[in-house]
N, C-alpha and C positions, 0 to 999 in steps of 0.2 A: 147885310147880304140882302137880297130880295129871295122871295122861293125860287126854288127850281124849277121853270116853266121850261125855257129854250137856252140851250147854252150856245152861245156866239157859233162855238163851232160845230153844233150837229145843224143850223141852219145856212150859214152864210155858205160854210164849203159846198157843198155841193153846187148850191147857186151860182157861186163861179166858177164851176168846172167846165161847166158847161160851155161858159165863155172863154174857158185859158185855151180852148184847141188841142188837137192832137198832139202827142207825143212825137216824139223822133218816132219813127215806124222802119225800129232796129229788130233784125231777127231775133227771138225767144229763144233762152233755154233753160230749155223746159227737164223739170227732173219730175219722174211720175211714183207714186204709188196705185195699187190694182188690185183688190180685195175680190176681186170676180164678180162681187156688187155694186161696187162706186170705182171711179178713177179719179185722180187726183196731181194736180201737176204744181207744182211751182214755179215761178221764173229766175233763175239765178242771175241774171240780168236785168231784175229788178228788186232785187236784196230782200229776193224768197218769197217773193208776196204768194198768195194764193191766187191766179188766174183762169185756174179749170180746174171743176168739177161736174162733174156726170153719172148717169149709170152707164154700170162697165158695158163695153161693148156698143154703147155710144156715142155718137159725137156729139149732141148735142150739149152745151157748156151754156149753164147759167150765169159765169161769173161776169163780169162787166167790166172792160178794161178799154172805153174814150178816152181818158186818159190816165197818168199815174196819180192821180186824185183817188181812182176808182180800188176795184179787186179786193180780196179779201185781205187786209194788212193792218199793222198796227202803226196805232199813231196818239201822238201826246202834245199834251197842251203844257205852259206853262208861262212863268212873265220873264222878261219886259215886256208889255204892250205899248207900242212895239217895239221889234224885238232887231236890235241894228247891230251887232257883232263889227267893230273895227271900221265903225262906221256908215256899214254896207244897207241899203234902204230897201225892204221889203216891194214887190209888186203893190201900188196903193191898194188893190181891191182886196185883198191880204193883207194888209198892217193890222187890220185886229185881231187874228187868230195868236199874235206875240209869237213866243216859241215854242215850235212846230216840225219837231222830227217827224216823218212818216219814211215806211219801209219800201216806199216805189221810186221815188225820185222826186225831184221838184217842178215847181211850174212851169220853170223854161224850159224842160225836157232835160235835164241833168239829173241821172239813173244815181240812185244809193250803188254801194259795193260791197260782195258779200265779199268777207274773208275769211269761210271755213263753212264747209259744207260737205255731208257725207248721205248715201242711200242707203240701205243696208238691205232693200227690200220689205222690211218690216216697220222703219220710221226713215223719217226727212226730217234732219237736221240742219238746220242756216244760222248764223250769225253776221249782221253784217253792221255798215256804217249807215243810216240812214242820211238822209238829203232834209235842210230846213223846207217844207214846202214854201212859203212867199217870198223865198231870196233864192235869188242866183247862183248858182254853184255854193253852198256853203255847205257845207257835211256837219252831220249832228255830234257834238261833245258828249256821245252817249254810244253803245251798241244797243241793237235788237238781236234777240236770240227765239228762234222756234224747236220745236218737237213736233211733229207733226205722225200720228200712226192711224193708221184705218181701224174702224168695228164693226162690220157688216156694213148697214146703211148709212155710219156714222163715219164721223173723223174726228179725233180727238186733238185739241192743240192745247199747246203748253206756250204761252208766251214770257217774254223775259225782255227789260227795261233795265239796263246799267251804264248810271250816269258817270262823268266825271267834268263837270262844267267848272270852269274856272271863275264863274258868278254863283257866289258861297249864297248868297242873298234867300233866306225862305219864303217865298212868292205864298201865294193864299192856294188855295186847292179851286182846280178845276176840272169841268167835265172830260174822263179819258176815255175813248172810242175803244172797247175794249172786246170785239175788233171793229174796222169799220168793215160793213159787207158790204158788195155793188154788184146784184143782180141785172142779167138781161131785160127787155122788154116784156115778154110774155109771162115774167112773171112779177105782176104787178097788182095782185089785192094781198096787203097787209095784213096780217092775220093775227091775233094773241087773243090772253082773256083779261079781261082789266076789273076785274069785278072783285068784290069781298066775300066770296063763297071758292078760294081756291082749289083744286084736287077733288071737287064736288064731281066735275062732271057738268059743270053749269057751261050754257049758249060762250061763245068763242063771239070777238067780236072784232069789225073788219076795222083798219084804224082811216079815217079820211084820207083822200090824199091831197090836203089842200097843204098850201106854203105859206110862210115859214112850217118846214116838217117838225109837227109838235112829238114833245116826249110824253112818255105813262106810264101808269104802272102797271107794267106786267106781272101780276102777281103771281102767277104760275114760274117766273124766271125765265120768259122764254118767247120768241116772235116765229113768226115766217111770211115768206114773199114763196106766194104761190101764182099757176097760172090759171085761168077760167075752167080747169076739170080739179083743180085742187090740190094741185104739182107741185111738189117745188124744195123751196130750200130754209130750214128751221136753224135758229140757233138757243140752244140753251146753254146759260149762266148760271152754276147754283149761285144761291142769293142774292143776285142782283134784279132788283124788282123794277128800275130807272131803265128806259128802254128810248131811245129818238129813231125817228125812219119815217119815211115814203115813198112817194112817188114821184119822177118828174119826167116829162117827155108823154108820147103819144103810148096807151099801154094798150097791149100784146102784141106789139114788134120790134125788132131791132133784133140785133146780134150784139160779141161780144166789143165791136169796131163803132158801134153806133148808138146814138144821143141819149136814147130812152132809159132810164135804170130806175130801179129799187135800191132803197137803203135801209138797213138797219144797222144797229149800235147798242149792244148793250151799256150802260155809262156805270161807276163809280167819280165822281166827285172827290180827287186824289191832291195830295198835298208832295209832289215832286222836288225831294230835295236833292242838291247839287252833287251827292254821292252816293244818291241809292238805288238800291238792287227791286226793282217792282219786280213782279211774279203775280198770274193770273191763266184761267184755263177756262176753256168753253168749247162745246160740242156743236157739230155740222150735224144739222139731219136732214138727208134725200128722203122724202118720200110726200105721201098725199096729207093731206092735214090730220085725218085720224092720228095716221101710222106716229107721227111728228110727236104729238100730244101723246099716246101710248107712252112713246119714249119715255118724256121726262117723266110722266107718270112712274114709269116703272123704276126710277132712279135717281127720282128727286127727293130729298130730304125734306118735309115738310114744316109746316111754316112752324116758327117757335122761338120765344123770349127770347130776346136776346141775352148772351152772356159777352161781355167783351173782355178780353184778358191781354192789358198791354207790356206783354213778353218779349216780343220780337217786331211789334209794328203798329200802326195808328187803329188797325183795325178802323178803318176807311173815315177813319175823325177828322174835320179839318177845323180852323178857328176863322173867329173873327175880330178883328181889335187885338189879335194874341198873335203869337209864335213861340213853339218848345223849342230845345234843344237839338234838335235835329237828327240828324240818321248817324247811325243806326240806332233801333229803341232796345232798350235796356230793361225790363222788367218793370217799368212807368214812361208815362209820360209828364215834362217837367213843363210849365205852362206857362211862362212868363206875361205879367197883368198887366202890363204898364201905359194901357191905353184905355179912353173911354167906352166903357159899355164890352166891357170883352166876352164871349162867347166861345165854346166847345158846339160842333153841329156834329151828330152821328149818319152814319149814309141811311138813304131809304130802306126802308125794310115792310114787313106783314106782321102783325102778332095780335094776339087777341086780349083786351084787356081783362077780363075775368079771368086770364090765367096767370094773369103777371101782375097782382094789386100791389106790387111791392117793388119799389128800388133800391137795391143794396150799391151802395158807395163807397170802395176802399180810396182816400185821398185823406193829402193835407196838405188843409190850406193855410199859406202866409198873408193874409188879406187885413185891409183895414175895415170888415165887417164883420158883424156876427152870423149872417144869413144869405146863403146864397137860394137860388131858385134854379129848378128844372120845369123844362117847355115840354109839350107833346102836341105832335102831329097825329088828326084821325082820320081814318080814309072818308068822311064827309064831310069835312074841315081842313085840310089840308095846309096850312098854313098858322105859323108858330103866333099864337096870340096869349094875352094876361088872363083870359079867361081859361086857356089851357095850360095852365103852370100852377105852382107849389111852392111856396115860400119856404124854407130848414131852416133850423139853428144849427150853427156850425161851430167849433173850436175854432178857432184864427190861430194859433199856436206853429203852427209848423210842421206838424206831429200827424202821425196816420192814426184815423180814427176809420171804425167802418158806421156810416149814416146808412138808416134803414128809415126809405120818404115811405107815407101810406098814399101813394097814390090817388088810390080807391075810394080818400074822403075826402075828392072832389066829384061831382057829378059829373064832369065832363071827361074824366077821365072813363072811357065807356065804348063800346064797338070793337070795332079794329082801327090799331094804331099804327104810324106808318114814321115814325121819328121820333129823336128826343133831342136835344137842346140842353146844356149844361152852362146858365150864369153862375163864374163862382162869386161875385163880386159887380153891383153898380157901376163903381168908377174904380181903375183900376189906377195904382199910384208905381213909381220906381220902385224897383226892390218885390213886389206884390209876387207871388207865382201860386202853383197848384200843381200839387204830383200827384197823379192818377194810377194806381195798379187795376183795377178795375170796376166794370159797371156793370152790374149783373140786374134782370127782371125777374120777377118769380114770387114765391110766395109766403 
């Protein structure tokens, strides 16, 4: 799989949304929370997507709802591409998105259906059946749930996808919008930190408003869309360093029903099994840029070497030319290696090589090779390559062993590291597999 630069879902969807036209002008069914600092509203007629966010006592809403592909909402991606259930064909421009249920509705103006909701004044809970965005009136074989609480100038949100697809194929991991966030035209300056000295107060960066909208490494796990005065909406998602976003239209103008829009999405590339229960959390922050960053600094864990333990989930790992035994994960990944050049790829991250000179791998290999290979990406060399790799001996006996790989033996393992890849063997064969309980980096 090519390096992560631009996910199709992140740069194609916003462009085509501009041409999709306005959804039906039905009256919203709003449910609000207000803590005296901020006011947040979800539309129960649009799957419970967040359509309103402002300071308390103000009617200046930052959220864009030009069509039903915007708002602040959940949006997930998987195969097949194109997705043609029961022979139904997607709108041609959207066909490359494949399987794409979203919280608000579809590109044809059909709303997602809320099947449960409550608001006790402290928390909003909504459960909905989403719609497949590229298809006309095709509900997803899944449900979305969200829990929202206000805390000062922030909204803490939990999201959940519960799949029950008839198609049990394990499709490749794809970039998930966690969530998709669209702001109105006045909030057009996309700000974040992309440097290699996170949490030091180093200067922030403005992401150019070029198109296709880019992805970048947000090494402090946040990004914000702010106005000319530097005030606006930030999103922080602990652990996530890969973000996408940009701005489209005339900067500085427009309201919730107008075309100009800013966009942010924290991204993990995930395998979404036919029966997966997938949870994530994020925090929305209203304030000026300094306040948004200060909130993150006060609450975020600092970068540390990863410790992946595959007890209940994949820890955001995915595969190329390989599959595993599927959901649920019970204490290990068992990966089938029956294709050429099988690969296991970890999530984008950020840690210092000096803090993690060794890799500790608890695994059982059943392969036709007596060696495996580990690759890494560096902040200043963000692609996997042979020069940034080490080959290490293994026992291909199908039994668990702990392997210790001295990464510091390579002069190319230095500086800030941003990702790992494990190649269990050069060429897979029928019956080959690897079982992995944990992958840890440290001393």
